[in-house]
N, C-alpha and C positions, 0 to 999 in steps of 0.2 A: 272828494276836495272838499274843504273844512268851508266853515264859515266859522268866523273870528268874534265875539260881540264882542262891544266895548261901552258902557254903560259911563259916561261922565256924568260929572257935579266938582265946578271948584278946584280940577286936578290937572292945571299948568305946571307947578312944584315936579309932581312928577310923570304925565303921557312922558316926556320925551324918556324916558328908561323903561316904560313898561312896551308901545311904537317899537322900539328897537331892537325889542324881543320879540316881534314877532320882525317883524324886514332875515333879524340872523340866521332864520330856520332854514336847517336844513332840506329840507322838502319844501318848495317853492308851491307848493297843491294849496294855496287859502287865501280868502281874504276877507280882510279887514270893516268889520261896520265901525264905525264911532257912532253912537248917540252924545251929545251934548244935551244936558238939560236944564239948561240955562246960567250956566253958571254967571259966576257973572268977575271970576277973573280971566289973564285970559286961553281959555281949554281950547274956546273956537278958535282959536289965529294961529295953535301950535297945530291941532288937526289939520289944520287949512296945509299950511304945511309944509307937515307929510305928508296929503295926503297931491301937491300940489308937484312937489319931487320924486316921493317914490312911482307912480305912476306914469311922469314921461323917465324918469330913468329906465325903469323896470322897460317902460313901452306897451302898457298894462290896467286895465283899472284897478286895480288892487287894494285901494284902501278907495273906500263912500263915509262921509261924513252927513248926518240927523240930524233934529232937529227934536222936541215934541211938543216946544212951542211950550212947557210952562216952568217951572222955577223947584229947581230939587221933589220934585212928584218924584220919585223911590225908586229905585234899584227894578225894577217890577214893569214900571211904563217905558223905560227907554229898551233892555231886553224884547219887550212883546214887539216894541217896533222895529228893531233889526231883526228879530226873528221875520219878520212879512213880510221884511225887501232883504233876505238871504239871498244867494240865490243859491247856493249846495244841500244837498241833504245833512250833510253831521256836521252840528255846533259845536261849538264848543268858547267856552269864557274867562273872559283876564280884565281885572276891573285895572283902574286908573296905577293904580299902585303897585303893581303888583309887575308880576314875571313868569313871563314863560321860558324854561331851558332851552337848549336847541334843539331838542329832536323831540319836540310835544309833539307839532305836527306829521310829523312820521313815523314817530312808535301806532299815530291813533288810527294812521288810512288803514290797518291789516282787521280791524279787529267790529268793522264795519258791515261788510260781505257778509255778518251771521250773526249780529250782537245790535241792540238795540240804544244800549247806557251801559255808556264804561268807566270804572272807578278806577285813578291813580293813585300815591299819594305824594303827600307834596311837601315841601321845607314853611317851615312858618319861624320869621326872625320876627321875636319882641327882645324890647328895652334887653339888648348888642346879642343875644344870646340866641341861639339856632337852634330850632330842633327840627324832628322830620314829624308828621305825620302820618301814622304810616298802618294802612286802613289794611293790608296787605295779616299783621304781626295783628288784628284785631279779631279779625278771623282766627288764625291760628293757633290762637288761644285759648276760644270760645272748648269751651268741654264734647269730650265726645258723645256722639250718639252709638243709642245701638239700636239695628235695625231684625227683622221679622227670624234669624237663627240666633242673633242676642251676640252680634260679635258690637265689637263698639268699630265705630268709625270718624272721621271727620263728618261735619257736613258741606257739601258744597260750599263754593262762594256764590251764589247765584242767593242760592238757601238763606242761607247768614243774612248778605242784604238783603232779603223779601223781608224776614221777621227781626232786624235791624231797626232796619227802615220805619215801623210802626212803633217805636217809641224816641228814638235818635235822627238825628241831623249829621249823617255819619260823613259827609265833604261837605266844603262851604266851592261855590263852582269851581270855583281853576280848576280844582281836581276827575271833574263829571264833561265826559261830552257825549253827541246823544242825538240822536236819528230825527228827521223834522217832521216824521210818521207820529211817532209818537209823544214829541211837543208838545205838534197838533193835535194829539186825541184826547190829550189833559186839558186841550185851554189855555199853554204856556202859564207866565205868575201869576199871581193871582194878587191883585194891588195890593188890593186891603190888610193883606199878614203885614204886619211892620215884623218880625220874630220871625228869620229860617223858613224867609216865604222857600227858598230855595229846595228843602226838607223837605219842606208838602210838597212841593212839585218833584223831588224823587222819588216819593211812599209813591202816590199818582199813578206815578210811569210804569213798578212795580209792582202794583193792583189792575192796571192794565194789560199785566202780563210782559212787561219788558226783555224781551230778554239780556241778563248779564257776562258785565265780561270783567275781569280783571287786569290794567298793562302794568307793566316791572315797574316800567319809566318814569320815574317820577316827574310827573306836571310841571314844575315848577316853583316856587318863592313868593310864597302869603304873606303882606308884611303888616303886621301890624301897628300903630303910631298911634299917641297918643290921645291924638285926636278922628283917631276911626272911627269911623257909625257899626263897621258889625267887629266887636273883638271875637276872638279866639278860643276854644279849649283847649285845656292846658295832653298836650302831643300825646299819646298812647308810650313812645319808644323813640328813641333819638339819637336813636345812629349819622354819621353826620354825612353833607355830599355836598361836592365842590363842584363848579362850575371850571372848567377847563381853560385856566391861566394863558394859556392864546387865544383863547374867545375875543370878541370881544369891549361883551360883555364885564367878564373876568371876576376870578375870583376878588381882588383884591375893593370891588365895585364900581370901580366904573364898566362907561355907557356911553351908548352910544346918543351924538345927539342929530338933529338932521340936519345940521353942517357938514358936523363930520361923516355924511354918510351920503350926502352931494360930493365932496372933496374926496373919500370914496369911489361914488361913482365917477365924476369924472378921471380918478388916475385912470383907471379900466377902461374906458375906452383913447387915453393917451396912450396903451401899449397896445389898443390894435390897430389903430396910425401908426 
């Protein structure tokens, strides 16, 4: 089971899309923890609407909502609060204006029988241009190293991540999942860090011996808006990936909202009768 952490601040324009991408997961082994950080728009009301509809229709408490008690105090505060409230041993992250692809949860589950920290590639949508932050390509492009027998070989993904994280933030939270234990060992996100706080956390995890895996399934879509608080770097490579057009999220940009979900569930119930 995976606890998905979603910090929210004034995200009413985007939240339907993000929450729908969780509800549409191919695996039901998730819970979604939404933490509102003093939004002044309808974020809290929208989240509550989803909470009521999804929990009622699925017959269990899949979505839970909390508040920081502050006002735009930062992602770290909300994420740490959600981590305290989480019921499961694996954490993944989804910001209010990003998307999970349908197999995100399903693809992660097998890795945490052996590993503590898993990285995946993700799409970046910025100024209408869709690119891929391809962490696997970054690793594969590294120079070969020579062992004691002078035979060149590629460093392991884990060894490369350990080195690269000392000077670079390799991934936004969308592309990372990890065990609760390694999160607790590091003390979680550091609220006093205002830039790339997640990169500092990933580095502290590997410094404490986290076992690292690469998940080959693309995590989702990281959306950069003109008013985004988080900006992205230039992606390393740009192969494209599309959601199945038959999926409710659709490559044409359509997505579920709470009313759509409620109607879908009513149809399912009607068929059972």
